[in-house]
C-alpha positions as protocol buffer text, in pm:
chain_id: "A"
residue {
  index: 1
  type: MET
  ca { x: -4021 y: 4653 z: 10987 }
}
residue {
  index: 2
  type: ARG
  ca { x: -3706 y: 4458 z: 11062 }
}
residue {
  index: 3
  type: LYS
  ca { x: -3490 y: 4771 z: 11033 }
}
residue {
  index: 4
  type: LEU
  ca { x: -3718 y: 4955 z: 11273 }
}
residue {
  index: 5
  type: SER
  ca { x: -3690 y: 4682 z: 11536 }
}
residue {
  index: 6
  type: ILE
  ca { x: -3309 y: 4681 z: 11504 }
}
residue {
  index: 7
  type: VAL
  ca { x: -3298 y: 5061 z: 11544 }
}
residue {
  index: 8
  type: LEU
  ca { x: -3522 y: 5045 z: 11852 }
}
residue {
  index: 9
  type: LEU
  ca { x: -3304 y: 4770 z: 11999 }
}
residue {
  index: 10
  type: LEU
  ca { x: -2988 y: 4978 z: 11947 }
}
residue {
  index: 11
  type: ILE
  ca { x: -3152 y: 5283 z: 12104 }
}
residue {
  index: 12
  type: SER
  ca { x: -3262 y: 5088 z: 12410 }
}
residue {
  index: 13
  type: ILE
  ca { x: -2915 y: 4935 z: 12454 }
}
residue {
  index: 14
  type: SER
  ca { x: -2755 y: 5279 z: 12444 }
}
residue {
  index: 15
  type: PHE
  ca { x: -2991 y: 5403 z: 12717 }
}
residue {
  index: 16
  type: MET
  ca { x: -2914 y: 5100 z: 12934 }
}
residue {
  index: 17
  type: THR
  ca { x: -2538 y: 5155 z: 12903 }
}
residue {
  index: 18
  type: MET
  ca { x: -2577 y: 5526 z: 12985 }
}
residue {
  index: 19
  type: LYS
  ca { x: -2771 y: 5437 z: 13300 }
}
residue {
  index: 20
  type: ALA
  ca { x: -2511 y: 5177 z: 13402 }
}
residue {
  index: 21
  type: ASN
  ca { x: -2232 y: 5433 z: 13359 }
}
residue {
  index: 22
  type: ASN
  ca { x: -2418 y: 5688 z: 13572 }
}
residue {
  index: 23
  type: LEU
  ca { x: -2474 y: 5434 z: 13849 }
}
residue {
  index: 24
  type: SER
  ca { x: -2110 y: 5324 z: 13851 }
}
residue {
  index: 25
  type: GLU
  ca { x: -1990 y: 5684 z: 13901 }
}
residue {
  index: 26
  type: HIS
  ca { x: -2223 y: 5737 z: 14197 }
}
residue {
  index: 27
  type: LYS
  ca { x: -2048 y: 5636 z: 14522 }
}
residue {
  index: 28
  type: SER
  ca { x: -2354 y: 5600 z: 14745 }
}
residue {
  index: 29
  type: LYS
  ca { x: -2611 y: 5322 z: 14746 }
}
residue {
  index: 30
  type: TYR
  ca { x: -2966 y: 5314 z: 14877 }
}
residue {
  index: 31
  type: LEU
  ca { x: -3031 y: 5025 z: 15111 }
}
residue {
  index: 32
  type: VAL
  ca { x: -3344 y: 4835 z: 15021 }
}
residue {
  index: 33
  type: LEU
  ca { x: -3536 y: 4794 z: 15345 }
}
residue {
  index: 34
  type: LYS
  ca { x: -3755 y: 4488 z: 15392 }
}
residue {
  index: 35
  type: ARG
  ca { x: -4028 y: 4464 z: 15650 }
}
residue {
  index: 36
  type: TRP
  ca { x: -4007 y: 4179 z: 15901 }
}
residue {
  index: 37
  type: ASP
  ca { x: -4198 y: 4093 z: 16216 }
}
residue {
  index: 38
  type: TYR
  ca { x: -4491 y: 4326 z: 16164 }
}
residue {
  index: 39
  type: PRO
  ca { x: -4793 y: 4169 z: 16339 }
}
residue {
  index: 40
  type: GLN
  ca { x: -5072 y: 4338 z: 16142 }
}
residue {
  index: 41
  type: ARG
  ca { x: -5154 y: 4309 z: 15776 }
}
residue {
  index: 42
  type: ALA
  ca { x: -5170 y: 4679 z: 15704 }
}
residue {
  index: 43
  type: LEU
  ca { x: -4994 y: 4912 z: 15468 }
}
residue {
  index: 44
  type: VAL
  ca { x: -4742 y: 5101 z: 15680 }
}
residue {
  index: 45
  type: PRO
  ca { x: -4497 y: 5349 z: 15524 }
}
residue {
  index: 46
  type: ILE
  ca { x: -4124 y: 5298 z: 15574 }
}
residue {
  index: 47
  type: PRO
  ca { x: -4016 y: 5567 z: 15824 }
}
residue {
  index: 48
  type: ILE
  ca { x: -3649 y: 5595 z: 15719 }
}
residue {
  index: 49
  type: GLU
  ca { x: -3423 y: 5616 z: 15416 }
}
residue {
  index: 50
  type: ALA
  ca { x: -3076 y: 5461 z: 15446 }
}
residue {
  index: 51
  type: ILE
  ca { x: -2789 y: 5549 z: 15211 }
}
residue {
  index: 52
  type: GLN
  ca { x: -2452 y: 5376 z: 15216 }
}
residue {
  index: 53
  type: LYS
  ca { x: -2166 y: 5610 z: 15140 }
}
residue {
  index: 54
  type: GLU
  ca { x: -1797 y: 5516 z: 15132 }
}
residue {
  index: 55
  type: ASN
  ca { x: -1735 y: 5470 z: 15506 }
}
residue {
  index: 56
  type: SER
  ca { x: -2076 y: 5527 z: 15660 }
}
residue {
  index: 57
  type: ILE
  ca { x: -2450 y: 5476 z: 15644 }
}
residue {
  index: 58
  type: GLU
  ca { x: -2662 y: 5787 z: 15662 }
}
residue {
  index: 59
  type: ILE
  ca { x: -3016 y: 5735 z: 15785 }
}
residue {
  index: 60
  type: ARG
  ca { x: -3277 y: 6002 z: 15730 }
}
residue {
  index: 61
  type: PHE
  ca { x: -3605 y: 5997 z: 15920 }
}
residue {
  index: 62
  type: LEU
  ca { x: -3897 y: 6050 z: 15681 }
}
residue {
  index: 63
  type: GLU
  ca { x: -4167 y: 6087 z: 15947 }
}
residue {
  index: 64
  type: ASN
  ca { x: -4205 y: 6160 z: 16317 }
}
residue {
  index: 65
  type: ILE
  ca { x: -4153 y: 5857 z: 16539 }
}
residue {
  index: 66
  type: ASP
  ca { x: -4314 y: 5834 z: 16882 }
}
residue {
  index: 67
  type: ASN
  ca { x: -4121 y: 5537 z: 17023 }
}
residue {
  index: 68
  type: GLN
  ca { x: -3755 y: 5468 z: 17086 }
}
residue {
  index: 69
  type: VAL
  ca { x: -3561 y: 5325 z: 16795 }
}
residue {
  index: 70
  type: THR
  ca { x: -3278 y: 5070 z: 16793 }
}
residue {
  index: 71
  type: PHE
  ca { x: -3023 y: 5045 z: 16513 }
}
residue {
  index: 72
  type: GLN
  ca { x: -2810 y: 4732 z: 16473 }
}
residue {
  index: 73
  type: VAL
  ca { x: -2549 y: 4623 z: 16222 }
}
residue {
  index: 74
  type: LYS
  ca { x: -2498 y: 4247 z: 16200 }
}
residue {
  index: 75
  type: ASP
  ca { x: -2235 y: 4052 z: 16010 }
}
residue {
  index: 76
  type: GLN
  ca { x: -2291 y: 3736 z: 15803 }
}
residue {
  index: 77
  type: GLN
  ca { x: -2284 y: 3513 z: 16111 }
}
residue {
  index: 78
  type: GLY
  ca { x: -2544 y: 3725 z: 16291 }
}
residue {
  index: 79
  type: ASN
  ca { x: -2299 y: 3887 z: 16534 }
}
residue {
  index: 80
  type: ILE
  ca { x: -2400 y: 4237 z: 16640 }
}
residue {
  index: 81
  type: MET
  ca { x: -2123 y: 4469 z: 16523 }
}
residue {
  index: 82
  type: PHE
  ca { x: -2301 y: 4792 z: 16619 }
}
residue {
  index: 83
  type: GLN
  ca { x: -2603 y: 4880 z: 16831 }
}
residue {
  index: 84
  type: ASP
  ca { x: -2749 y: 5212 z: 16941 }
}
residue {
  index: 85
  type: VAL
  ca { x: -3080 y: 5310 z: 17098 }
}
residue {
  index: 86
  type: ILE
  ca { x: -3228 y: 5651 z: 17021 }
}
residue {
  index: 87
  type: ILE
  ca { x: -3483 y: 5767 z: 17275 }
}
residue {
  index: 88
  type: THR
  ca { x: -3618 y: 6070 z: 17087 }
}
residue {
  index: 89
  type: PRO
  ca { x: -3546 y: 6025 z: 16717 }
}
residue {
  index: 90
  type: ASN
  ca { x: -3755 y: 6330 z: 16619 }
}
residue {
  index: 91
  type: GLU
  ca { x: -3491 y: 6568 z: 16757 }
}
residue {
  index: 92
  type: GLN
  ca { x: -3248 y: 6472 z: 16481 }
}
residue {
  index: 93
  type: LYS
  ca { x: -3336 y: 6444 z: 16115 }
}
residue {
  index: 94
  type: THR
  ca { x: -3036 y: 6232 z: 16014 }
}
residue {
  index: 95
  type: TYR
  ca { x: -2835 y: 5964 z: 16190 }
}
residue {
  index: 96
  type: LYS
  ca { x: -2494 y: 5839 z: 16083 }
}
residue {
  index: 97
  type: ILE
  ca { x: -2331 y: 5499 z: 16143 }
}
residue {
  index: 98
  type: ASP
  ca { x: -1953 y: 5495 z: 16094 }
}
residue {
  index: 99
  type: LEU
  ca { x: -1830 y: 5187 z: 15905 }
}
residue {
  index: 100
  type: LYS
  ca { x: -1456 y: 5250 z: 15943 }
}
residue {
  index: 101
  type: GLY
  ca { x: -1278 y: 4940 z: 16068 }
}
residue {
  index: 102
  type: TYR
  ca { x: -1536 y: 4698 z: 15929 }
}
residue {
  index: 103
  type: LYS
  ca { x: -1392 y: 4414 z: 15723 }
}
residue {
  index: 104
  type: ALA
  ca { x: -1507 y: 4349 z: 15367 }
}
residue {
  index: 105
  type: GLY
  ca { x: -1821 y: 4140 z: 15358 }
}
residue {
  index: 106
  type: HIS
  ca { x: -2200 y: 4128 z: 15366 }
}
residue {
  index: 107
  type: TYR
  ca { x: -2386 y: 4302 z: 15652 }
}
residue {
  index: 108
  type: LYS
  ca { x: -2742 y: 4375 z: 15762 }
}
residue {
  index: 109
  type: LEU
  ca { x: -2878 y: 4700 z: 15901 }
}
residue {
  index: 110
  type: LEU
  ca { x: -3172 y: 4650 z: 16138 }
}
residue {
  index: 111
  type: TYR
  ca { x: -3411 y: 4929 z: 16231 }
}
residue {
  index: 112
  type: ILE
  ca { x: -3615 y: 4810 z: 16529 }
}
residue {
  index: 113
  type: GLU
  ca { x: -3920 y: 4993 z: 16654 }
}
residue {
  index: 114
  type: GLU
  ca { x: -4171 y: 4875 z: 16913 }
}
residue {
  index: 115
  type: ASP
  ca { x: -4371 y: 4643 z: 16685 }
}
residue {
  index: 116
  type: MET
  ca { x: -4173 y: 4649 z: 16361 }
}
residue {
  index: 117
  type: THR
  ca { x: -3830 y: 4553 z: 16232 }
}
residue {
  index: 118
  type: LEU
  ca { x: -3688 y: 4670 z: 15899 }
}
residue {
  index: 119
  type: VAL
  ca { x: -3384 y: 4496 z: 15753 }
}
residue {
  index: 120
  type: GLY
  ca { x: -3154 y: 4637 z: 15489 }
}
residue {
  index: 121
  type: GLU
  ca { x: -2859 y: 4452 z: 15343 }
}
residue {
  index: 122
  type: PHE
  ca { x: -2534 y: 4611 z: 15232 }
}
residue {
  index: 123
  type: GLU
  ca { x: -2183 y: 4511 z: 15136 }
}
residue {
  index: 124
  type: ILE
  ca { x: -1844 y: 4653 z: 15219 }
}
residue {
  index: 125
  type: GLU
  ca { x: -1581 y: 4595 z: 14951 }
}
């Protein structure tokens, strides 16, 4: 029984190291979006997917949006480094924010709709 548990432990460690190696080779990161300032207690799907690549953030719209959308990038002190308002987001499926010229540090991406704000955090190294 003891040998079996050691073998299972070694197998699980090898899978964890393989996964870590695969993640380290991949240059893009998914931003984890958190819901803030939503007035109702209802399950609402997240309408976008944000991926950080080397010098940009690519945002893909996952559903049709009826209202205008505001994107902001804020630094650690809360200063707005980037802001753009999209009137008709359904006309474009992806949106790109250029991060060239940004200093290394921790930033927040804000997706602001009429009654909802999503916040994703990312880091530039």
